[in-house]
C-alpha positions in Angstrom: 12.6 -13.2 9.2 10.7 -15.0 6.4 8.4 -17.8 7.4 8.9 -21.1 5.8 5.6 -21.9 3.5 5.0 -25.1 2.0 3.0 -25.5 -1.5 -0.3 -25.6 0.2 0.3 -22.3 2.0 1.4 -20.7 -1.1 -1.8 -21.9 -3.0 -4.0 -20.6 -0.2 -2.3 -17.1 -0.4 -2.4 -17.0 -4.1 -6.1 -17.8 -4.1 -6.7 -15.1 -1.4 -4.6 -12.5 -3.3 -7.0 -13.1 -6.4 -10.3 -13.2 -4.4 -10.3 -12.7 -0.4 -14.1 -13.3 -0.6 -13.6 -16.8 -1.2 -15.4 -19.0 1.4 -13.6 -21.4 3.9 -15.0 -24.3 2.0 -14.3 -23.1 -1.5 -10.8 -22.2 -0.5 -10.3 -25.7 1.2 -11.7 -27.4 -2.0 -9.4 -25.3 -4.2 -6.2 -26.7 -2.2 -7.7 -30.2 -1.6 -8.1 -29.9 2.2 -11.1 -30.2 4.4 -12.3 -27.0 6.1 -10.5 -27.6 9.6 -6.8 -28.0 8.2 -7.4 -25.2 5.9 -8.9 -22.9 9.0 -5.9 -23.9 10.8 -3.5 -22.8 8.3 -5.0 -19.5 7.5 -5.1 -18.9 11.3 -1.3 -19.7 11.4 -0.7 -17.4 8.4 -2.6 -14.6 10.3 -1.0 -15.2 13.7 2.6 -14.9 12.1 1.8 -11.8 10.2 1.8 -13.5 6.7 -1.8 -12.6 6.1 -2.4 -9.3 7.5 -5.7 -8.2 6.0 -8.6 -9.0 3.8 -9.9 -6.0 2.0 -11.7 -5.1 -1.3 -10.1 -3.3 -4.0 -11.9 -0.1 -5.3 -11.6 1.5 -8.6 -10.3 5.0 -8.2 -11.7 6.1 -11.7 -15.4 4.7 -10.6 -15.0 7.0 -7.7 -13.7 10.1 -9.4 -10.2 9.7 -8.2 -8.3 9.2 -11.3 -5.4 11.6 -10.8 -2.5 9.7 -9.6 0.8 11.9 -8.5 4.2 10.8 -7.5 5.6 13.2 -4.8 9.4 13.3 -4.5 10.6 14.9 -1.4 14.0 16.1 -0.1 15.0 17.5 3.3 18.2 18.7 4.8 17.2 17.3 8.4 17.7 13.6 8.4 17.3 13.3 12.2 15.1 10.8 14.1 13.0 13.7 15.3 12.4 15.1 11.9 11.7 11.6 10.6 9.1 11.4 13.2 7.5 14.5 12.5 7.3 14.0 8.8 5.7 10.4 9.4 3.2 12.1 11.8 2.4 14.8 9.3 1.9 12.5 6.2 0.1 9.6 8.0 -3.4 11.5 8.4 -3.6 12.4 4.7 -6.4 10.0 3.0 -4.8 11.1 -0.4 -1.4 9.3 0.4 -1.8 5.7 -0.8 1.8 4.9 -0.2 4.8 6.6 1.4 8.4 5.3 1.4 11.9 6.5 2.8 14.2 6.3 0.0 17.9 5.9 -1.1 19.0 8.0 -3.9 18.3 11.4 -5.2 15.3 12.0 -3.0 14.4 11.3 0.7 10.8 10.2 0.4 8.2 9.3 -2.1 4.6 9.3 -2.1 1.7 7.9 -4.1 -1.3 10.3 -4.0 -4.6 9.5 -5.5 -7.0 12.6 -5.9 -9.9 13.7 -8.5 -7.7 16.1 -10.4 -5.1 19.0 -10.7 -7.1 21.3 -8.4 -7.5 18.8 -6.0 -3.9 17.9 -6.1 -3.0 21.5 -5.6 -4.9 21.6 -2.3 -3.2 18.4 -1.0 0.2 20.0 -2.2 -0.3 23.3 -0.2 -1.6 21.5 3.0 1.5 19.4 2.8 4.2 21.8 2.3 2.3 24.1 5.1 2.3 21.1 7.7 6.0 20.4 7.6 9.1 22.7 8.0 12.5 21.6 6.8 11.2 20.7 3.2 13.9 21.5 0.6 12.5 20.2 -2.5 9.0 19.0 -3.4 8.7 17.5 -6.8 5.7 15.9 -8.3 5.4 13.9 -11.3 1.9 12.7 -12.6 0.7 9.2 -14.2 -0.8 9.5 -17.7 -2.0 5.9 -17.8 -1.8 2.9 -15.5 -0.2 0.2 -17.4 0.3 -2.3 -14.6 -1.5 -2.4 -11.0 -1.5 -5.3 -8.8 -1.5 -6.1 -5.2 -0.7 -9.5 -5.5 2.9 -10.7 -4.3 4.8 -13.1 -6.4 4.7 -16.4 -4.5 
């Protein structure tokens, strides 16, 4: 269930999405509050799960991780036990940035970030050897990122 947000809550979240390193006093100033009510709002947003985490966004290219693959997976087994095995097998892979259960042609899709094709091939081999029941693993590779954001539309 979505939480009810007023305009100040939305402004706070918008500023934090742009720069989570803003100090409490800077944040309060930007939304025309004093620090105490600003802190209380942030605390409420954290407690109800709207504000989950404050993190730094790293540049994959600067770190030598500019190869992005989208991995589409099909399985013949749609049982709860296979689903759990899949989640348990995929979660430890640091290369997997995102993973979704899908509707449509494929059952699962992952975004994988690695250094190059050789690193992707190593990941692929580990993945397919860690799970039984995969009927199709198809990959597509990003040539150029055109848009990337972590900011939700508020």
